[in-house]
N, C-alpha and C positions, 0 to 999 in steps of 0.2 A: 375431536376429543378435547374437552375442557381441561386445562392444566392449572391447578392451584400453584401458588408460588412455593416451589420446593426449596429446601436448603441445599445450596450448591457448594461443593468443595473441589478445589483443584490441587492435586498432589504434584508439586513441581512449580518452582517460582522462576523458571527461565522465560525465554522470549515467548514461547507458545502459551505457557500458562498465563502470562500477563495479558497476552492478546485475547485469549478466550475470556478472561476476567473482564476486560473492557467491553467485549461483546455483550455479556450478560448484564453488566452494570448499566450499559447504555439501554438495555431492554427493561430496566427497572428492577433487576434482581440483586439481592445481597449475595456477595461471593466471598468465601474464605479461600485464600491462596496459601498453601502450606509449603514452606521450604522443606522438602522431603529428605534433605541430606543433613545428618547431624553435624553441627559446627559450633564453635564457641560463640558466646553472646555478641562479642564485638564484631565477629565476621558476619553473623546474621544481621546485625544492625546496619552494617555497610551494604549487604545485599538488599535489605528491605528499603534502604534509602535509594539505592539505584533503581529498584523496581518502581517505587513511588514516583521517582523523577521521570522514568520512561512512560508510565501511565499518564502522568500529567502532560508530558510533551505530546503524547498521542492525542489526548483530548484537546489540547490547545491547537494542534495541527488541524483536527477536524473542525474546530470552531472557526479557524481562519478560512476554511473552505465552505463555511456556512452549513456544515453537516450537522452541527449541534449548536444551540444558542450559547453564546459566550458565558452567560450567567448560569448555565447548567453544568459547567465544567467541574466545579468543586463538589456539587451534589452528586454527580455521577462518580467522581473519584472516591467519595466517602463510602460508597457502597462496596468497595474492595478493601478487605482486611488481610494484611500479611501476617503470617504466624510462623513461629519456629517449629522445627521438627518435634520438639518435646510436647507441643500442644496438639499433635496430630491425632492422638487417640481420642481425646475429648471431642475434637471437631468432627472426626470421621464417624463417631457414634451417633451424632445427630444429623448426619448428611443423608439427603434423599438420593442424590446422585453425586458420584465422584468421577472427575475426569483425570485420568493418569497422564501426566505430561513430563515424564522423566526422560533422560537421554535414550537415544535409539540403539540400545544394545539389549540382547536377550537377557543378559545377566541383570541389568538395571530393571528391566520390566519384571522379571521373576521376583526380584526382591521387593519392588514397590507394590506389585499387585498382591503378593502374599501378605504384606503388612496391611494393605488397604482391606483386603478380604477378611482378615482376622479382627479388624476394628469396627467395621460397619455393621449396621443392624441388618436383620434378615430381609427387609424390604428394600434395601438400597440397591440402586443400579450403579454398576461400574462400567465406565467407558474408557478404553485406551485411546489416545490420540495419535498412535503410531502412524507413520506414513509408509512403513515398509513391512512390518511384521504382521502376519495374518492372524485373525481372531481365532482360527483353529489351533494355531501354535500357542496362543496366550491363554485360552480358556482353561487349560489344566492348572493354571497358577492361582485360580480363585476357587473358593469353597462352594459357591453357588453359580456355576457356569450359565445357568438359565437366565441370570440377571446380568450377563456380561456381553459386550459387543465392542467393536471398534467404531470410533467416530472421528473420521479424518477431516480436519479443517484445512482449508487452503489459506496460505499467507497472503496478505495480513488477515488473520482470523477475524479481527474486529470489523473488517470492511467487506471482504469477499463473502457473498451470501451462501455459496455452496458448502454443504457438509456431507461427506460420503459415509453413510451408515453401512457397516459390514458385519452383520450378525453371523454366528456359526450355526451349526445344525440344530443345537438344542436351545438356542436363545429364545426366550419367551416372546411370542408375537405381541403380547401386551406391552412388554418392555420396549420393543421397537416402536410401537405406535405411540407410547407415552413420550419417549425421547424425541420422536419426530415432532409431536405436537408442541413440546417445550421449545424446540429449536425454531419452529414456525412462529411461536409467540414472540420471539425476539427478532423476527424478520429474516431468519435464515431460510434457505431452500434446501432441505434435506433430500438426498436420493439414496436408494438402497442398492447394494451390489453384493454379489457373492464374495466369499473370502478368496480372492484371486490376486496374484501379484500385480501391483500397480493400480489396483482399484479401477476407476474409470478415467479420471482426468490425468493422473500421472502416466498411465499407460499410453493414452493418446498423445499427450504432449511430448513424451520421450521420443516417439516416432517423428514428430514434427521438428523438434529441436535437433535431433541427429541428422535429419535430412537437410535442414537449413545449414548446419555446419559443413556437411558434405558439399553443398553447392558452393560455399565459399572456397573450400579446398579445391574444388574442380574448376574454379574460375567462372562459374555460371553467372554470378552477379556479385556485387560488393555486399558487405554486411549491411550497409545503409540502405541499399535498394531492396534487399530481401526483407528487411524490417519494415520498410514502407509498404511493400506488397502484403506483408503479414497484417499490419494494422489496418490498412484501408481496403484490403481485398478479403483475405482469408478471415481475419478477426471480425471485420464488420459483417461479413456474410454469416458467420456462425454465431454471432451475437444476436442475429435476427432469426435464423432458421437452424434448427437442430441438425446434427450431422446425418442421422438416418432419415429425418424428414427431408433433407436436401436431396438424398439419393432418390427418394420417391418423387420429389418435385421435378427434378431434372430427368430422371429415368434411370433405372437400374441398368438398362442396356448401354447407356452412355458410359457409366462406370465400368461395366464389363469390358467394353472395347478399349477404353482409355487405359485400363489396368493391363490388358494384354499387350498393348503397344509399348507401355513403359517397361513391362517385364522383359520384352524382347530387346529393347534398346538401352535400358539402364541397369536393371537388376531383377532377375527372375525371382530371387529370394524375397526381395522387399516389395515387389509390386504385383505378383501374381494374385488374382482375385481369390478370396476365400470360397469355400464350398458353397456357402449360402448365397453368394452372388451368382455363382455358376448355376445353382439349382433354380434360383429365381428367373434367370435368363432362359433356362430350358423350359420352365413351366409357364413362361409368359407373365410372370409377376413383376412387371416393370414400373410399378408405382401408379401415379395418377392416371397416366395414359391407358393403363389396363384395368384400373379400378382397385388394384390391390398390390401390395409390396410388403414393406415392413409394417405398414399401417393399412387399414381397410378404408378405401376411398369411395366405395360404391354408394354410400348414403350421403356423401358430402356434396354440398353445393360448390361446384368447381369455381364458378366466377367469384363467389363471396370469399372462398378460401384464397384465391390468387390475390384478391384485393387486400386481404388481411396480411399476407406475406409482403406485399408491396408497402403497406402501411408500416409494418415492423422495420423493413429495410430503410424506408424513408426517415423513420424516427432516428435510426442510427446515423444516417447522413446529416440530419439536422444537428444531432449531438456533436458531430465532428466539425460542424460549420462548413460542410461540403455541398449542401444543397443550394442551388442557385435558381432564381426564377428565369423563365425564358427571356431571351433578348428580343 
């Protein structure tokens, strides 16, 4: 889908709003960031100065890492306009998409989304950036729920490519496709998920972080060793191969037996395999070795696919400076 340059507004001038603004400005878009809290002029000027300083610091940090040319910093920064709450009605009336980025409370979301919905035009898309509240809980706060969804950015939003799009039951499929295309236009990698607690990444990472903390508590390894194992084993692996792809690559049967062993010796609640792993084991759907699993491998060139996985993993090793030629 081709995306014309829409007018982008961000309701909320805090850390997330600023970070999203940098992402769009970097992608060539003009962005209005609205301070959505009423405050005296002197307080707004202080906030705006702080926000501008943070945006400039972010861009200079990226330039120092050769992520953007140094002579592009000012031009990118000029694409972001900071506005007080009193200007919100005019700005929102002309917005094609509004990202709500106010504090993570239901009361704050209700107030902000209600005010946004009352001000925008009938064709505007509204996206909450909440990391905790589901789109099904928020859709009732807007006048046109078919044009509403959650867009969960990962910090730092200007750098991490993933954005989790979570529509609700009546969100227009055109709205989802349009927002996905706009995010892809600025180099983001949008994924879609149901309105389920934790979305995809927070739900997965909560399990990993809690288990890592437990291992420190149990004396399994030091924090330093666990983090080395995470960066150069777990992280490197899953930056190269998707989690479900890895199950199929190694074999669902290996996960099944490993999970049962850990369930018996560590925690039945945490490590018992889910029903889908049990069913796949029973039905012989063990991934590449059987031709099907979470993915269909029957038509795949196995040798070419393994070479591709090897190339992806080798690319990560080279990135970390860990690949060495043979002696």
